[in-house]
PAKOLMAR-91130 format. One record per residue (C-alpha): residue number from 1; residue in one letter; chain; x, y, z. Coordinates in pm, 1 decimal. Each point is the difference from the previous one (the first is absolute). Layout:
BEGIN
miro pamar torke c1 c2 c3
NUM a A X Y Z
...
END
This chain:
BEGIN
miro pamar torke c1 c2 c3
1 m A 7051.4 7642.7 10219.7
2 v A -144.9 339.1 98.6
3 n A -369.3 87.2 -22.5
4 g A -104.8 365.5 4.5
5 h A -316.6 136.5 163.0
6 a A -50.8 371.7 -57.0
7 i A -297.4 187.4 143.2
8 a A -45.7 378.2 -11.2
9 l A -263.4 241.7 128.4
10 p A -74.0 351.9 -124.6
11 p A 266.7 232.3 135.4
12 r A -71.5 217.8 298.7
13 s A 147.4 339.6 68.9
14 s A 322.2 -16.9 193.3
15 k A 345.3 144.6 -16.4
16 s A 319.8 -67.9 188.9
17 h A 292.1 225.2 78.2
18 a A 206.0 -254.9 187.8
19 m A 170.9 -333.4 -19.8
20 s A 48.3 -294.7 224.2
21 r A 61.7 -368.7 13.9
22 k A -188.4 -286.5 158.0
23 r A -119.9 -115.9 333.4
24 a A 202.1 -240.1 208.4
25 d A -146.7 -321.2 -137.8
26 l A 15.4 87.7 -368.7
27 p A 321.5 -131.1 -158.6
28 d A 58.7 165.0 -332.5
29 e A 263.0 128.2 -240.2
30 d A 79.7 298.7 -212.3
31 m A 236.9 97.6 -270.6
32 p A 200.8 319.9 -29.5
33 d A -114.1 324.4 -150.0
34 s A 178.4 143.2 -299.9
35 d A 16.2 347.8 -142.0
36 l A 212.9 170.1 -262.7
37 p A 278.1 -213.3 -147.2
38 a A 317.2 17.2 202.9
39 q A 338.2 35.9 -159.2
40 e A 175.4 -94.0 318.9
41 g A -111.4 -95.2 347.0
42 a A 112.9 -71.4 346.0
43 e A 27.8 -355.3 120.2
44 e A -220.3 77.6 296.2
45 d A -374.1 12.5 -31.8
46 a A -143.7 351.1 -12.1
47 f A -86.1 141.2 341.5
48 v A -310.2 217.1 7.2
49 p A -139.9 100.6 338.8
50 l A -372.8 -62.6 28.4
51 e A -209.4 313.0 35.0
52 l A -337.6 -169.4 33.5
53 d A -110.9 -246.0 260.3
54 l A -329.5 -179.1 -42.6
55 a A 9.9 -126.4 353.7
56 n A -68.4 354.8 115.2
57 e A -252.5 84.3 -270.4
58 e A -356.5 -62.4 107.1
59 a A -252.2 -152.2 -238.9
60 s A -357.1 121.8 47.6
61 e A -237.8 -256.2 146.5
62 e A -247.3 52.2 -281.8
63 r A 252.5 -78.3 -271.0
64 v A 131.9 -300.2 189.2
65 l A -352.8 -138.2 20.2
66 k A -42.3 49.9 -374.2
67 g A 323.6 -188.7 -60.5
68 v A -112.4 -279.8 230.6
69 e A -324.4 -32.4 -198.5
70 v A 201.1 -30.2 -320.9
71 i A 215.9 -273.0 153.6
72 k A -303.6 -185.5 133.1
73 s A -157.6 2.2 -345.5
74 h A 308.6 -181.1 -131.4
75 l A 25.5 -240.6 290.4
76 l A -254.6 -249.5 -136.4
77 h A 193.5 -29.1 -326.6
78 a A 345.6 -27.1 155.9
79 p A 180.1 -335.1 -56.3
80 k A 37.4 -217.6 307.0
81 g A 347.1 -122.2 -97.7
82 p A 335.2 175.7 -39.3
83 g A 53.2 285.5 -238.9
84 v A 65.7 369.7 -49.7
85 y A -240.6 286.9 53.5
86 r A 12.2 360.7 -113.8
87 m A -172.6 291.8 170.0
88 v A -100.2 253.2 -265.8
89 g A -65.5 369.7 50.5
90 e A -170.9 267.2 -201.1
91 g A 73.1 -7.2 -371.1
92 g A 159.3 -344.8 17.5
93 e A 292.4 100.9 220.9
94 i A 155.4 -306.0 163.5
95 l A 20.2 74.5 371.1
96 y A 136.3 -326.0 131.4
97 v A 105.1 -346.1 -116.7
98 g A 13.4 -284.8 248.6
99 k A -2.7 -377.2 15.9
100 a A -180.7 -235.0 235.3
101 k A -26.6 -367.8 76.3
102 s A -374.7 50.1 -7.9
103 i A -114.0 310.6 -184.7
104 r A -349.2 -13.5 148.9
105 k A 128.2 -7.4 358.1
106 r A 236.1 287.1 -70.7
107 i A -274.9 210.7 -158.1
108 a A -228.7 -79.2 293.1
109 s A 255.3 154.4 235.1
110 y A -29.3 328.2 -192.2
111 a A -378.7 -16.3 7.1
112 r A -13.4 13.8 380.8
113 g A 8.8 378.0 -17.7
114 m A 165.3 32.1 341.4
115 g A 328.9 -66.9 171.2
116 h A 204.1 130.0 -294.5
117 s A 293.4 236.7 21.3
118 n A -36.9 344.2 -154.8
119 r A 208.3 -115.9 -293.3
120 i A -223.9 -295.9 -79.4
121 a A -312.0 206.9 61.0
122 r A 126.6 253.8 -250.1
123 m A 59.5 -270.6 -258.5
124 i A -348.9 -144.3 56.0
125 s A -158.4 344.0 -34.4
126 l A 154.4 42.7 -346.5
127 t A -103.8 -343.0 -131.5
128 v A -273.7 1.2 -265.1
129 s A 64.4 -343.4 -149.0
130 m A 196.8 -322.4 47.6
131 v A 157.3 -249.4 -239.4
132 f A 88.0 -359.2 89.8
133 v A 231.9 -251.8 -165.3
134 s A -1.7 -352.3 141.3
135 t A 304.1 -228.2 -9.1
136 e A 59.9 -365.6 75.8
137 t A 247.5 62.0 284.7
138 e A 102.8 278.3 234.5
139 t A 349.1 -19.7 -148.6
140 e A -138.2 75.1 -344.3
141 a A -194.0 290.0 151.0
142 l A 322.2 147.9 139.0
143 l A 168.2 -4.1 -341.8
144 l A -308.6 142.7 -172.1
145 e A -26.6 272.8 260.8
146 a A 357.7 107.3 -71.6
147 n A -72.7 28.2 -372.5
148 y A -310.0 211.1 59.8
149 i A 175.2 236.5 237.0
150 k A 287.1 42.8 -244.6
151 q A -245.2 106.6 -270.3
152 m A -246.7 205.5 204.9
153 k A 205.9 159.5 280.4
154 p A -294.7 34.3 242.8
155 r A 24.1 294.6 233.6
156 f A -83.5 -196.9 316.4
157 n A 284.9 -249.3 -41.7
158 v A 357.8 29.7 114.9
159 l A 205.8 114.3 -297.9
160 l A 356.2 -110.3 -61.9
161 r A 129.4 310.9 -172.8
162 d A 289.2 -157.9 -189.8
163 d A -25.3 -207.7 -316.8
164 k A 367.8 -20.5 -88.9
165 s A 117.8 -348.7 -85.4
166 f A 295.9 -144.5 187.0
167 p A 333.3 -48.1 -176.1
168 y A 146.3 -349.3 -46.7
169 i A 330.6 -144.1 -112.6
170 l A -39.4 -204.5 -318.3
171 l A 239.7 -269.1 -116.2
172 t A -119.1 -52.3 -354.7
173 g A -54.5 -344.5 -145.8
174 d A -52.9 77.9 -370.0
175 h A 362.4 53.6 -104.4
176 v A 312.5 -214.6 -23.0
177 s A 171.6 248.8 233.4
178 p A -261.6 97.3 260.6
179 q A -22.8 364.1 103.2
180 l A -22.5 123.8 360.1
181 t A -221.6 308.0 7.1
182 k A -256.0 202.1 189.4
183 h A -366.6 -63.5 -82.0
184 r A -334.6 166.5 69.9
185 g A -349.1 -80.7 -118.0
186 a A -147.3 -319.6 -141.5
187 r A 226.5 -300.9 36.1
188 n A -53.7 -133.8 -350.0
189 r A 361.2 -43.6 -107.4
190 k A 151.0 -343.5 37.8
191 g A 244.1 -23.7 288.7
192 d A 34.1 -2.0 377.7
193 y A -139.1 291.2 201.9
194 f A 138.2 84.8 342.6
195 g A -172.9 247.2 226.5
196 p A -185.1 211.0 72.3
197 f A 239.2 271.2 105.8
198 a A -139.2 295.5 188.6
199 s A 165.7 261.5 -219.7
200 v A 198.2 52.6 -316.6
201 w A 290.9 104.7 219.9
202 a A 0.7 -342.6 168.7
203 v A -6.0 -174.7 -339.4
204 n A 280.4 213.6 -143.9
205 r A 217.1 -58.5 304.2
206 t A -52.3 -375.1 -19.3
207 l A 54.5 -9.9 -378.3
208 n A 322.4 194.2 38.7
209 a A 134.5 -258.2 246.5
210 l A -128.8 -295.6 -202.4
211 q A 179.5 122.6 -311.7
212 r A 327.1 9.2 191.3
213 a A -69.5 -338.6 157.9
214 f A -119.6 -200.2 -303.0
215 l A 112.5 208.9 -302.1
216 l A -334.4 -38.3 -177.1
217 r A -85.1 232.5 -285.0
218 s A -248.8 283.8 51.2
219 c A -18.0 122.2 -360.7
220 s A -303.6 -42.1 -225.3
221 d A -15.3 -280.5 -254.9
222 s A 36.9 240.9 -294.0
223 y A 311.0 156.8 156.0
224 y A 138.6 -348.8 66.1
225 e A -49.4 -110.5 -359.6
226 n A 176.4 303.9 -144.9
227 r A 318.9 -17.5 208.0
228 t A 326.7 -66.3 -182.2
229 r A 227.5 58.2 298.5
230 p A -51.1 -4.0 377.6
231 c A -165.9 303.2 156.3
232 l A 115.9 205.6 296.7
233 l A -174.6 -227.5 251.1
234 w A 231.1 -283.1 -104.2
235 q A 298.3 230.0 40.2
236 i A -92.9 83.4 360.4
237 k A -84.9 -363.0 84.2
238 r A -375.5 45.9 22.3
239 c A -84.2 -237.6 -286.6
240 a A 145.8 -325.8 -128.9
241 g A -21.5 115.3 -363.2
242 p A -204.3 -285.2 -155.6
243 c A -98.3 227.3 -289.7
244 t A 346.3 -22.2 -158.4
245 g A 97.7 -343.2 125.7
246 e A 219.2 116.6 288.8
247 l A -170.7 -277.8 195.4
248 s A -151.9 -312.3 -152.0
249 h A -375.4 -52.0 18.0
250 q A 56.1 -305.4 217.4
251 d A 204.2 190.5 257.4
252 y A -245.5 290.5 -13.6
253 a A -284.4 -243.2 71.4
254 a A 185.3 -106.5 314.7
255 l A 6.6 363.8 115.3
256 v A -372.1 28.7 -72.0
257 e A -70.4 -308.5 209.3
258 e A 200.8 142.2 289.3
259 a A -195.1 325.0 -15.0
260 r A -329.8 -190.0 -12.4
261 d A 100.6 -205.4 303.8
262 f A 103.7 309.0 192.7
263 l A -326.0 185.1 -72.1
264 s A -201.0 -315.3 79.9
265 g A 131.5 -20.4 354.5
266 k A 308.0 -218.9 -43.9
267 s A 237.5 285.1 76.3
268 r A 206.6 -193.9 254.6
269 a A 62.8 -284.6 -244.4
270 v A 105.5 243.5 -271.2
271 r A 242.3 182.3 229.9
272 d A 147.2 -326.6 128.5
273 r A 55.2 -119.4 -356.1
274 l A 171.5 325.8 -99.4
275 a A 215.0 -10.5 313.5
276 l A 110.2 -355.1 -85.4
277 d A 85.0 102.2 -357.2
278 m A 197.0 298.8 130.6
279 t A 200.6 -223.6 233.6
280 q A 76.1 -246.7 -277.9
281 a A 107.9 279.7 -232.8
282 a A 233.5 137.4 264.6
283 e A 150.1 -344.0 65.0
284 t A 75.6 -40.3 -370.9
285 l A 156.7 348.5 -1.2
286 d A -272.5 135.9 -231.6
287 f A -13.0 321.8 198.7
288 e A -175.4 202.1 -269.7
289 r A -297.4 -237.8 0.5
290 a A 5.4 -12.9 380.0
291 a A -16.5 380.6 11.7
292 r A -300.6 3.0 -233.4
293 l A -176.8 -257.6 218.1
294 r A 87.9 202.2 309.6
295 d A -164.1 308.9 -155.3
296 r A -311.6 -201.8 -85.7
297 i A -28.3 -130.0 356.7
298 a A 38.4 356.3 130.0
299 a A -283.0 112.1 -229.2
300 l A -227.1 -275.0 133.6
301 s A 85.4 102.4 355.3
302 a A -93.1 357.2 -85.0
303 i A -346.4 -109.3 -114.4
304 q A -70.7 -177.7 325.1
305 g A 183.5 243.0 226.0
306 e A -183.5 313.0 -122.4
307 q A -348.7 -142.9 40.6
308 g A -41.0 120.3 357.8
309 i A -208.5 -241.0 203.5
310 n A 23.1 -349.5 -151.2
311 p A -201.5 -288.1 148.7
312 k A 172.1 -326.9 79.2
313 n A -302.5 -230.2 -7.7
314 t A -249.0 183.3 -223.7
315 e A 77.3 -72.5 -362.6
316 e A -296.4 173.3 -165.7
317 a A -253.5 239.1 155.4
318 d A -172.0 335.6 -31.6
319 v A -37.1 190.2 326.7
320 f A -279.3 253.3 56.6
321 a A -18.4 230.9 301.3
322 v A -265.6 269.7 41.0
323 v A 52.4 300.7 226.9
324 e A -224.1 293.7 87.1
325 e A 75.7 353.7 112.8
326 a A -219.7 310.1 9.8
327 g A -277.2 -178.9 -184.7
328 q A 226.6 -98.1 -290.2
329 f A 107.6 -350.6 -96.3
330 a A 323.9 -132.6 -145.4
331 i A 70.7 -356.5 -107.9
332 e A 361.2 -112.4 -22.3
333 v A 72.4 -291.2 -233.3
334 f A 325.8 -197.5 3.8
335 f A 91.5 -257.2 -264.6
336 f A 215.9 -298.9 94.4
337 r A 116.5 -247.2 -263.5
338 t A 272.7 -264.6 16.6
339 f A 72.1 95.5 362.9
340 q A 76.1 356.8 -111.8
341 n A -169.1 333.0 54.5
342 w A -95.3 131.7 -343.2
343 g A -119.3 337.1 119.9
344 n A -301.8 167.7 152.7
345 r A -265.5 250.2 -98.8
346 t A -236.4 218.1 201.0
347 y A -364.0 42.0 -102.7
348 y A -244.8 262.2 121.0
349 p A -347.0 -136.1 -82.7
350 r A -303.9 224.9 -11.0
351 a A -207.1 -118.0 293.4
352 d A -245.6 151.1 242.5
353 r A 159.7 74.7 334.5
354 s A -276.3 -179.4 190.0
355 l A 121.4 -334.6 -132.9
356 t A 222.1 -221.8 211.3
357 p A 351.5 -90.6 -124.1
358 g A -115.4 -359.3 -50.5
359 e A -285.9 109.2 -225.2
360 v A 230.3 214.4 -212.7
361 l A 253.4 -281.4 -27.5
362 d A -277.2 -245.8 -92.1
363 a A -107.0 212.5 -295.2
364 f A 356.3 83.2 -101.0
365 v A 153.6 -348.1 -16.7
366 a A -276.1 -147.1 -215.9
367 q A 18.5 278.1 -256.8
368 f A 380.9 4.8 11.4
369 y A 13.8 -350.6 -149.5
370 s A -277.6 55.5 -253.6
371 d A 262.2 46.4 -273.2
372 k A 321.7 -121.6 164.3
373 p A 141.0 -348.0 66.3
374 a A 2.3 -105.1 364.1
375 p A 278.8 -180.3 189.5
376 r A -59.1 -317.1 198.4
377 l A -19.6 191.9 328.0
378 i A -173.7 328.6 85.0
379 l A 71.2 144.2 344.4
380 l A -233.2 261.1 151.3
381 s A 16.0 230.3 299.2
382 h A -374.3 -30.6 77.5
383 e A -263.3 -266.8 -28.4
384 i A -228.4 41.2 -302.5
385 e A -337.9 -158.1 -50.1
386 s A 60.6 -121.0 -354.4
387 a A 335.2 -169.8 72.1
388 q A -122.1 -353.1 -68.5
389 v A -195.7 93.0 -312.0
390 l A 288.1 210.2 -129.8
391 g A 243.9 -287.2 45.9
392 q A -233.8 -234.1 -188.5
393 a A -50.5 248.6 -283.7
394 l A 371.6 63.4 -44.8
395 s A 73.0 -373.5 20.9
396 v A -248.1 -66.9 -279.6
397 r A 161.1 268.9 -215.0
398 t A 361.7 -108.0 54.0
399 g A -53.1 -375.5 11.1
400 h A 176.8 -50.8 332.3
401 r A -84.1 58.5 364.3
402 i A 26.1 353.7 136.6
403 d A -17.8 66.2 374.0
404 v A -123.2 328.2 149.7
405 l A 124.8 29.7 358.6
406 v A 32.5 242.4 289.9
407 p A 319.9 -120.1 173.5
408 q A 16.9 16.8 379.7
409 r A 365.5 -80.5 66.9
410 g A 333.7 -81.1 -158.2
411 e A 165.7 130.3 -312.2
412 k A -326.1 57.9 -188.3
413 k A -129.2 221.6 281.3
414 e A 325.1 194.7 -12.9
415 l A -47.1 57.8 -374.0
416 v A -350.3 137.8 59.2
417 d A 119.2 222.3 285.3
418 h A 282.3 130.4 -217.6
419 a A -250.2 86.4 -275.1
420 a A -230.0 172.3 250.9
421 q A 287.3 213.3 130.1
422 n A 90.1 106.4 -353.5
423 g A -364.3 78.6 -75.5
424 k A -34.2 210.5 314.4
425 e A 309.1 202.6 -84.6
426 a A -112.0 50.2 -360.6
427 l A -346.2 117.9 105.3
428 s A 143.8 241.9 256.0
429 r A 227.3 149.5 -265.5
430 k A -286.7 35.3 -245.8
431 l A -226.1 166.1 252.9
432 a A 274.5 247.4 89.8
433 e A 68.7 74.1 -367.1
434 a A -370.7 40.9 -71.3
435 a A -40.3 246.2 288.9
436 s A 296.1 202.8 -126.1
437 q A -131.8 -6.7 -355.7
438 e A -342.5 120.7 112.5
439 k A 163.6 295.3 176.7
440 l A 193.4 88.2 -317.1
441 l A -314.5 -14.1 -212.0
442 a A -178.3 225.1 248.7
443 a A 294.1 243.9 -2.8
444 l A 0.4 4.5 -380.8
445 a A -374.6 69.8 -11.8
446 q A 42.6 286.5 245.9
447 a A 294.9 148.2 -191.2
448 l A -194.3 -6.3 -327.4
449 g A -324.7 124.2 154.1
450 i A -191.2 -322.8 -72.9
451 e A -281.5 -46.8 250.7
452 k A -87.2 -365.2 -53.8
453 k A 208.6 -294.7 114.5
454 l A 256.3 -126.9 -252.6
455 r A -44.3 -374.9 -41.4
456 r A 147.1 -45.8 -349.1
457 v A 264.0 219.8 -163.5
458 e A 105.2 -55.0 -363.0
459 v A 324.5 142.0 -138.6
460 y A 77.7 16.5 -373.4
461 d A 326.6 34.5 -190.5
462 n A 115.7 -60.5 -357.9
463 s A 328.4 -140.4 -126.6
464 h A 153.0 -7.6 -349.5
465 i A 316.0 77.9 -198.2
466 m A -67.9 251.3 -276.0
467 g A -352.9 -133.5 -16.8
468 t A 98.6 -364.4 -51.7
469 n A -133.2 -283.2 217.2
470 a A -224.1 251.5 175.3
471 v A -184.5 -129.6 304.7
472 g A -207.9 152.8 275.0
473 g A 10.1 -128.2 355.5
474 m A -261.2 17.3 273.7
475 i A 89.7 -83.6 357.8
476 v A -252.3 -18.7 283.7
477 a A 40.3 77.2 369.6
478 g A -244.8 -56.2 282.4
479 g A -22.1 -31.6 372.4
480 s A 235.4 -297.6 4.4
481 g A 263.7 138.5 -235.8
482 f A 63.1 -67.9 -366.2
483 m A -270.7 -227.8 -142.9
484 k A 209.1 -176.3 -263.0
485 s A -278.7 -230.2 -113.0
486 h A -178.8 315.5 -123.6
487 y A 292.2 137.8 -202.9
488 r A -60.1 31.4 -371.8
489 t A 200.9 82.2 -310.5
490 f A -124.2 162.7 -320.0
491 n A 173.0 -56.9 -332.0
492 i A -42.6 325.0 -194.7
493 k A -191.8 -104.7 -311.0
494 s A -136.7 313.1 -166.0
495 d A 145.2 83.2 -342.6
496 e A -114.6 360.4 40.4
497 i A 250.3 70.9 276.9
498 t A 323.1 160.3 -116.4
499 p A 299.6 -198.7 129.2
500 g A 114.6 163.0 321.0
501 d A -331.2 181.3 64.4
502 d A -26.1 -45.4 378.8
503 y A -329.8 184.7 17.9
504 g A -158.8 -221.6 -264.8
505 m A 129.1 -312.4 174.8
506 m A -148.5 112.8 330.6
507 r A -335.1 69.5 -168.8
508 e A -7.0 -349.6 -148.2
509 v A 90.3 -168.0 329.1
510 l A -261.0 187.8 202.4
511 r A -268.2 -34.9 -267.1
512 r A 45.1 -378.5 -9.1
513 r A 15.6 -34.3 378.6
514 f A -306.7 209.2 82.6
515 t A -207.2 -113.7 -296.5
516 r A 41.8 -351.9 132.2
517 l A -74.0 107.3 357.5
518 m A -322.4 175.4 -97.9
519 k A -112.3 -301.4 -202.6
520 e A 63.9 -225.3 300.0
521 e A -192.7 232.2 229.7
522 s A -286.1 15.6 -247.6
523 a A -7.1 -380.5 -14.8
524 q A -4.3 -17.0 380.0
525 e A -309.1 216.6 12.7
526 g A -185.8 -252.4 -213.0
527 d A 157.2 -315.2 143.3
528 a A -51.5 -65.6 369.7
529 t A 242.9 -293.7 -7.5
530 t A 296.8 233.6 -47.1
531 p A 152.4 117.9 328.3
532 r A -32.2 375.3 50.5
533 d A 263.4 227.2 137.5
534 e A -194.6 62.9 316.8
535 t A -1.5 -372.8 75.2
536 d A 337.0 -93.9 -141.0
537 v A 302.7 33.6 223.9
538 f A 208.9 191.8 -253.0
539 p A -179.2 223.1 -252.6
540 s A 56.2 5.4 -373.4
541 r A -71.6 375.9 -23.5
542 p A 285.6 225.0 110.0
543 d A -49.2 286.6 241.3
544 l A 310.9 176.9 -129.2
545 v A 184.1 -9.8 -333.6
546 v A 361.1 120.0 -5.5
547 i A 169.8 88.0 -330.4
548 d A 378.5 15.8 -27.8
549 g A 43.6 323.0 -193.4
550 g A -63.5 372.2 -8.4
551 r A -273.4 230.7 -120.9
552 g A -20.7 -164.0 -342.6
553 q A -61.4 -349.1 138.0
554 f A -249.1 138.0 249.4
555 d A -199.0 175.6 -273.7
556 a A 6.0 -315.6 -213.7
557 a A -132.7 -207.9 289.7
558 r A -267.3 256.9 86.4
559 e A -109.5 3.4 -365.5
560 i A -57.0 -377.5 6.1
561 f A -192.9 20.5 327.6
562 q A -229.1 263.8 -150.4
563 e A -38.2 -196.3 -322.9
564 l A -105.8 -318.2 181.9
565 g A -200.2 172.2 271.4
566 v A 216.6 -131.8 284.3
567 e A -109.5 154.8 329.1
568 g A 82.3 -43.0 365.3
569 i A 370.9 -78.0 -59.2
570 a A 266.7 247.9 107.0
571 l A 268.3 66.5 -263.0
572 i A 349.7 138.2 56.4
573 s A 326.5 7.6 -192.8
574 i A 353.3 31.6 134.7
575 a A 265.7 192.7 -188.2
576 k A 361.6 -67.2 91.6
577 g A 183.0 279.4 174.5
578 v A 271.1 224.9 -138.6
579 d A 293.4 -214.5 -112.2
580 r A -228.8 -297.2 73.3
581 d A 70.4 37.7 371.6
582 a A -218.7 -213.3 225.8
583 g A -182.7 213.1 254.1
584 r A -64.7 292.1 -236.3
585 e A -288.3 -157.3 -194.8
586 t A -285.5 219.1 -119.9
587 f A -357.4 -127.1 37.2
588 f A -285.1 77.5 -238.2
589 i A -356.1 -53.0 118.2
590 e A -337.8 128.4 -116.5
591 g A -110.1 325.5 164.2
592 r A 338.1 93.2 147.5
593 e A 308.9 178.8 -115.4
594 p A 308.3 -223.0 -43.6
595 f A 159.5 -56.5 339.4
596 r A 274.4 -185.0 181.9
597 l A -4.6 -198.2 320.8
598 p A 245.8 69.7 282.5
599 p A 330.5 -180.7 -62.2
600 r A -31.2 -226.9 304.1
601 d A -372.7 -63.9 -25.7
602 p A -78.0 -376.8 39.7
603 a A -266.5 39.1 -269.9
604 l A 269.4 119.0 -242.2
605 y A 219.1 -300.7 75.9
606 f A -301.4 -223.7 -53.8
607 v A -78.6 155.0 -339.6
608 q A 364.7 -41.7 -100.4
609 r A -20.4 -370.1 87.2
610 l A -313.5 -37.0 -211.3
611 r A 154.6 183.7 -294.0
612 d A 324.2 -198.2 20.0
613 e A -189.4 -329.1 8.7
614 a A -201.2 100.7 -308.4
615 h A 320.1 103.8 -176.8
616 r A 172.5 -327.5 91.6
617 f A -296.7 -204.3 -120.4
618 a A -34.5 185.6 -331.8
619 i A 376.3 -14.9 -69.6
620 g A 14.2 -372.3 80.8
621 t A -289.9 -78.0 -231.9
622 h A 152.9 211.5 -277.9
623 r A 334.9 -178.0 31.4
624 a A -167.3 -340.6 -10.3
625 r A -185.1 93.3 -316.9
626 r A 315.1 143.1 -157.9
627 k A 197.7 -314.3 88.4
628 k A -269.1 -214.3 -159.3
629 d A 25.2 200.9 -321.0
630 f A 377.8 -45.0 -1.3
631 t A -36.0 -377.7 -6.6
632 k A -292.6 -7.1 -240.2
633 s A 61.7 -174.4 -332.5
634 p A -171.6 86.3 -330.8
635 l A -90.5 -369.7 -19.1
636 d A -229.7 49.1 301.1
637 e A -231.8 205.4 -220.3
638 i A -60.9 -282.2 -249.4
639 s A -313.8 -196.5 79.4
640 g A 60.8 -375.2 -14.5
641 i A 371.3 14.7 82.9
642 g A 49.8 -165.2 335.2
643 p A 314.4 -68.2 202.5
644 s A 96.8 -312.7 -197.3
645 r A -22.3 161.3 -342.4
646 k A 164.7 316.6 126.2
647 r A 286.1 -209.5 134.9
648 a A 32.0 -185.2 -330.1
649 l A 16.5 325.6 -197.8
650 l A 257.8 152.1 233.3
651 h A 210.6 -316.9 -15.1
652 a A -4.7 19.3 -379.0
653 f A 60.8 374.2 -50.5
654 g A 142.7 125.9 331.1
655 t A -192.6 327.8 35.5
656 a A -343.5 142.6 -72.7
657 k A 161.6 246.2 -240.3
658 a A 146.0 -286.5 -202.8
659 i A -341.7 -170.0 -4.1
660 s A -158.0 319.2 -136.9
661 r A 249.2 -0.3 -289.1
662 a A -32.8 -371.4 -80.2
663 a A -156.5 -113.4 -325.1
664 l A -318.9 -203.4 6.0
665 a A 181.7 -307.0 -130.7
666 d A 254.3 21.7 282.8
667 l A -274.8 26.8 259.0
668 e A -167.0 -312.4 -138.0
669 k A 321.2 -198.9 51.4
670 v A 4.3 54.6 377.4
671 p A -82.1 -323.4 189.5
672 g A -345.5 22.5 156.1
673 i A -113.1 287.9 -224.4
674 n A -253.1 -97.3 -265.2
675 a A -78.8 197.1 -313.5
676 a A -300.7 177.0 152.9
677 t A 197.2 114.3 305.2
678 a A 291.6 112.1 -216.1
679 k A -239.5 207.0 -213.1
680 l A -148.5 150.2 318.5
681 v A 343.4 108.3 127.5
682 y A 108.2 129.1 -341.1
683 d A -318.3 204.0 -50.3
684 h A 24.1 149.4 348.1
685 f A 338.8 157.5 -59.5
686 h A -49.6 94.0 -364.0
687 d A -346.3 147.9 45.4
688 r A 146.0 218.9 275.9
689 q A 272.1 117.7 -236.8
END
């Protein structure tokens, strides 16, 4: 049971141009930021070097005293028990969300007005109101805090900048012949889930070996139902062929049970059983069966042999190691299940550099499990204050005990050290790449005569075949490289554009992109809760827009900028060289005659990389859309015709073309199709004609 106590005072004038986290004794959580929809993304969390540091930003004594007075006015109304508090800035902006065993004691520590770090003093100076929510236990407060941070994204909290769900392996339980497949998202389908895996690559590699080891089907249920003869996977011994009766359901169930045992940690028993069967087959001179069993054992060995470091005594654990270099933090996470290493992922949380590694890890781990299942053991590289409360909260959620430990010796300590070494190497690589990328951006700005620093560069390209399946692609580059979570595609929708009109397509793409941007910026001006570019780590407004094309595309883009009143953004277009030779590109920019860059100029190579990435992204999206149209059925357009009825119609008539020619009486005879549905299908095809 949660009771809310909200108290607000008239807002005072204050404004912040920075971000930070918490003081040492404030355990809290945050959820990741999100921007434009990504079409594809890296498995690693986005790395964005911090450019602002609240620890070095002084807050005026007068404003701190005003903030202290605000906090004192709320102190008398603060609950004495556990709960969550929110520090609110001007216009309702949520500055900070934290939890406490005693809210009143925690608020009293802010009201001292002295002994605070610059970061905390800055946060106090911006506070104009506070909101309290009391809970029955500190554990409940931890869970509630995570929900609030996920919704509000306060600027003074550590931010985990990655909201991608982890992939799992699913062994379905809603079909007579269970399917072995990759799964992301909500686990609402009946079956057994094994994971998480750190990356799609790790899942695909494991699935590939499991198919060879257990011969379980990977096809969808609809594909399974429509098979009349074995598919290619059966031919190459990657599936047992239950769809056409090549293997009985009883024998297939035995394979499913073996796969379940292997993924549940009984891998040794499964391998011993297969080895025994292989020996018996060889003794009875059934060499063909023995060879098949030998290949299955080899596949199982490949799964375990390619995992890298595999623990001998740790069946299930997540390992977290935080490292710091040059004021930046990286957190390396390893996943161990069934005594196997199921991959690792590096995160680069947004955190103020004045924080200690333990404080960053404290905030990170709690928010990491806000929407993910936890294993029975969590191993950390540093002590965190909320370890006990976190273990209790996760135990309540999962229904079994979860331990949060900092190992000091033995195998578990070796796992943590191994994670820390990987994290250190990953952070060093990222810092080196970021430094190189910053130099390239500076060189590009100098070559183009742009005076301000380039933080965000957007590159646009279109892709189509004779005007069909036309799409526009936008890729984004920043100080840390390609920002794939900010990529965006545009399906060309306008009926006024002549098929193949590249200029019209570019106008539509840019009009939609910058109309949306200007609306967002207008909303930010009237909504103080929305992070602004000067406080956000990576801006939403580009400093440079690059168009793949010549004078015509440049004029089309400039026309849209003038139409929408876009200012302060440099615009260039790149025309391919004679005979499309790389290195002979012509640049078009406002106020200058068309020009070329020297053939070996690093800025030219950089622009070529940007253009090629935009071209690759647009082409890939176009091909995906075209492929989808190839497999699209006219039955998909009929409202009320789901997979079951579609399958029944195709079973009865064979093709969609035959269904379109069928008489109404014939449609009514199909099993599962009533008179109303038959009339719906008949009218759809005949009205079209």
